[in-house]
C-alpha positions, 0 to 999 in steps of 0.5 A: 500500500503506497502513500499516494493511494491513501487518498483513495481509501474509504472506511468499512465497518464489519461486525464492529471492526473498522477496515479500509479499502481503495474505493473505486468511486473515488476514481470514477463516478458510479455510471463509469464503474458500472460500465467497466467489466468486473475483471477490469474493476479488480485490475484497476484497484490493483494498480491504484493500490500498488502502482499509483504512478501508472494509474493515470494511463491505466484509468484513461485506457479503462474509460476509453480515453487513452491508448493501450498501456502497460499494467504493472499487476502486483499479485498478493500471492503466488502458487507453484507446482513442483515441475516449475517450483523445483527449478525455481528453488534451484534458481533461488539457491543458485542466486544466493550463491551468485549474490554472495560471490558478487559481494551481496547478502545471500540471505536477502534473496527471499520471497517477498510475497507468500508462495505456496508449492503444491507437489502434484506433477510427479506421481505417475499412474504405474499401478492402477485397477488395484485397491491399493494403487494410491499407496503403491504409486506414492511408494514409487514416487517417494523412492524416485523423488526423495532427493527432490523432496528433501530439497523442498524441505530444505527450502521450507526451512531456509526461505521466508514466505514459502509453504508446501502442500505435500504429495498425495494431497491434491492438484494446484488448481483444486487446492487453490480453489478449495483451500487457499483462495480468499476472494478478499485479502487483508493487508495493511495501509500505509498508515497502518489500518487494516486494508481489504482488497481483492485476492489477486494472484498468479501461478506457474500453470497455464490453467490457473484461470480456473480460480476465476470461477469464484471471482478471483483475478489470477492467471498463469505465468511462466516459471521465470515470471513467477520467480520475479513476482516472488521477489516483488517485481510486477507482472506486467501486461498490456491493458487487455481487451475484454471479450464478453460472453453473454449467456442466456437460458440454461443447459439442456438435460444431459448436457454437462459443464464439459460440453460447455467448456468444449463449446467455448474452446471451439468458439474462442479458438476461431478468434485472436484471443492472446492477451485478452480477458474473457468475462461471462455475463447475462441472465443465463449466468445464474444457472451455472454453478460454481463447479461448471464455472471452474470447468470452463475457466480451466480451459482458458489457455486452450484458446490463448485468453489470459483469464476467463472471469466469472464475477462474484455473485450469490453462487460464489458466496454459497461456495465459500460456505460449502467449502468450509470458509470461516464465517469471519471471512465470508462476512468480510467478503460479502461486505467488501464485494458490495461496497466496491462494487464487485458483486454481480446481480441480475438486476444491475446493468451489464458491463460494456465489453470490447467485443460481445459473444451471445451464447444460448446455453440451450443450444449446446449438445453432448460433445468430445474434443479431439483427436489432437487439439482441445478446440476440435469439438465433435458432437458425440455422434461424430467422434469415430468419424473424426478419428477416421478422417484426422488420424487414418486419413479416411481409412476404416477401422479394419483389424489387420491379420497381425493385430488379430494374431497378436491379440487373440491369444491374450484378450480373446478378441482383436483390436485395431486402430481406434482402440481406446487403450487408455481411459482416465478420469484425471485431475484437471478441469473436471474432477473439481466438479461434483456433478460430473464425478457423481454422474460418472459414478452412477453410470459406473454403478448401473454398468456394474449392475448390468454386468458390463466391464471395461475392455481388457486392453483399456488402462483405466485410472481415477486421479481426483484433484483433491481428497475431498472428491474421494471423501464424497464419492466414498460417502455416496458408495460410488468408489466400489462402483468405479473400482468394478469398472477398473477406475480404482483411485490411483493418486491425487496429482496431475498424473495422466493430464500432464503425461504421467500416464505410465505404460499401457497394458503390456500387450498394447505397449508391444503392439503400439511399437508395431504401429497401432494407432490407439486412442486415449480418452481423458477428462483433462484439458489437453490432447496434443499428439503424444502428450498423454503417452508417446505411444498413443497418437490420438486423444479425446477430451470427454466428461468423466461419465464418457470416460467410463462409457468409452472404457466399456466400449473399448473403441472410439469408432462408436456412436454413443448416441446410437450404438450399444456399449456392449451386452449385459449378462443376459446378452441384451444390448446396453446403450449409453442412455440406459446407464446415464443418470438423470440430472435430478438424480445427480443433483440429489446425490450432490446435495446429500454427500458434498458437505462443508465438513469434508472441506474443513477436515481436509483443510485442517491437514492440508500441510501435513502430508502422508507418512512418506512426507513426514518421514523426510528430513532436511537441514536449513542453511543460507546456501544450499550444499550442492552435491556433484554426484546428484542426478537431480539437483545441479547448480544452474548453468544459466547462472554461471559467469554473471557479471556485476553490470548488464550488457550495453547492447542487445545487437545480434550479428553473425548468428546462424540458424540452428533449426527451422520448425513448422506450425504448432510446436508446443512446449511438450515438443521443445522440453518434454515432460514424459518418461526418459528413454534409456536409449536417449542422450539423457538416459545414457547420461543418467545410466553412466552415473549409476542410475537404475534403469527402472528409475530414470523417471520423467523429464518433468522431475529432472528439471533441476538438472540442466545436463538432463534437460538440455539432452532432452530438448526437442527430442519429441519424435514429432519435431523435424528440423526442416533444414534437413531433407531427412532426419537420421533419428527421432527428434530434432537433429541439426548440422554442425557449425562446419556444415559437415556432420548432422548430429542430435540437436544437443551435440550439434549445438555444442559445435557452435561455441559462442556463435549466436543461434536462431530458431525459426518457427511457424504459428503458435510456437510454444503453446502448451503447458507454461514450461520455463524449461522450454525457454531455458533449454533454448537459451542454454543451447545458444539461441539468442532469438526466435523468429516465428509467425506467432508465439504463445503468450507465456512462452514469449514471456519465458523467452524474454525471461531467459534473455532470448528475443521473441520476434515475429514475421509480418502478416503474410510472411513465413520462414519459407520466404527466406529460403534458408539452408543454414549456412547464412549469417544473420544480423538483427538491426534495431534491437538497441532501440526497443520501446513499449509497443511494436518495434520494427527490426531488420533481419539481414541475411548474408548468404555464402555466395555473397548475396544479401537480403533484408526482411522486416520482422518485429518484436512486441514489447509489453513493458519497460520491465521486459526491456530491462530483463532483456538487457540483463540477460534475463529475469534472474540476472536482473534480480541478482543485480538488484539484490547485490546493489541493495545489500551492498548499499545497506552494508 
């Protein structure tokens, strides 16, 4: 709270206690406030309270009287998951080392806002369809990751403002929504008064907007942006356009929140949404419960929106009571949201938006999305046709003789392309929704009663987003029904959704090697080719109930609206409509078993962890004692040789092209998360250091070891370097600096020895999970610039955070126009003049035959902070130099 903002304060009495708040009515008149989207009202309050020097330009833009401007957003808290937090903690430890080496105080390197780590991205579906699968998977998790987890305990004891939700508790989004979010936060004003303000937060997962469902403004940031926020730096964004979605009527019976989320993804993916806010409005909003809103908000990154906001209303307050929030907090929330005003009501005028989409909820139909993208919505009846068209190129699902010969001895029947080889009710998107989970459980109960079972080639798993889900499913008696269909509890982590799906059924695993084009059906949010499992090329997003149905059917080539799932014990065909419970039955069960005491009981133990966690010990210290023998924790190489002063120039000259890539190269392609193959460069490095072949683990768990991550970069089998006519092996290969040899990318890049490198790409470069290592790997390979047709928002921020310049082609241009062969020398002219906004940069191509070409490209700068990061070589060197300067002065 700044001195300048004190003039904007108004008093607020709650239960005979006096509070203060930054009053928007001291900035604008009531009519002006009413016209603002609710999300912008919260953004405006944040600037007025934390960064009043930016308020005039932000206020002018908010009221339509000024140009686009920078918004220095100051979150009051931060969340990490372990695949971003472990590298962040290693960076913190490494930064303490560098600060000490440069003469500063290493203990000053500390989080300045509360940071919570939820350990949810490491557990793998290795055991499944067994009663004790949860315990067995946790045993394996701790055996493999004990060193990482002890390092986290070191951080708990060594860093201020840092807390941990241990493994086996729940996933980051559901813990945020069920346990941590307050909607209204309490702080202190400059003159010491108790100050209420909105709960503004960021987290290092792109699906963070799920928290927008309950009126909390928050979004996903890259790990590097998160680290900067943790030490008090703003999270700068350009003032967002706000797209309103005006909903009318209500969902028809049998149409679920999943269907709504997939429809919204399809609609918005057709529009340019990067950097925009989405906000729901209209009379139909009152028909959407808190859980449906969470399902929709979770999908924000699948169309590039920064947030998908549902304003606070009566439904939100009811959720706070249901989820066990204290009466005191609920009183503060109610009083503040009415005073501000941030409480949406149907009798109030609807805000004005930059763009408005009308959506009739009654027009939606049951759907799935696939086979490769979350926005590829298909009517349920068309799923099979989409697989034939997109994956098989129009061919039918015909089992070949090899398939029949292979499978008949093991399964008693053959499977073919299109077989559902994995069906997972997995944590993200849908398991926070009791209606969807109970609908699936009731469907499983009826299938069990009819004697139906999953097909034997389908790997099934149930990994809820929190233990509360298991509590109410147990209360409803539905866990036994799930188990009968193979959906035993497997764990409480991201698991299948993040790619920690484990191996397929043994025979399917073997046949996938021979070319079986199998399908995964999951209740998650991403289905990029190979993401869930590298041996499964197709994926369909579906509601939990449909995951059960497809496990029974065993194939995607079925019209669930017409075809039988199978025959019951009497040989009678059983259809989906025979098993699907009515909405009223689901609602009755939800009202009976989803109770506040479950939330309160779990909240009381959210920091405790299982016996596995409690058995770990670690000592605190100012600087971490790195072990040269460790295969998990290495002092970060990108923090080596940091000089006391930033560089004078951003100029790039004499660069070489490392790779030319196509469209839709995601962070999964750039920096994989899945299992480390023993025959990979990373696997060979680990085996050479004595690792057990069983415990090579996932790339996602080795992100604090640059030796592994560099060797794994761009090794996804779908990546192809278009500079090469043929690729000798899977993943990206490249020419060496002398042009003589073609080697795996890591080895080829090493030959350039200090020469700046450039990666060229097509559209949507860096889409996918908010993965800082996708930027770190490129920086450590020597990449100084990326030039693409478009770059995903968080990946762009992460590139800047590592000192890599993200450039874009002008409309209508592409790398094909440049006719590169890799021998050219590249100069980028104009980088020393970067300003906020769009900056023209001249790319000069000097060819081996003496020819010279010039192409205009551009780089968008959203804030002066981004220029500072680039000049410092990234976020981390910038923070180190600030801490050294501050602590040297204080001494």
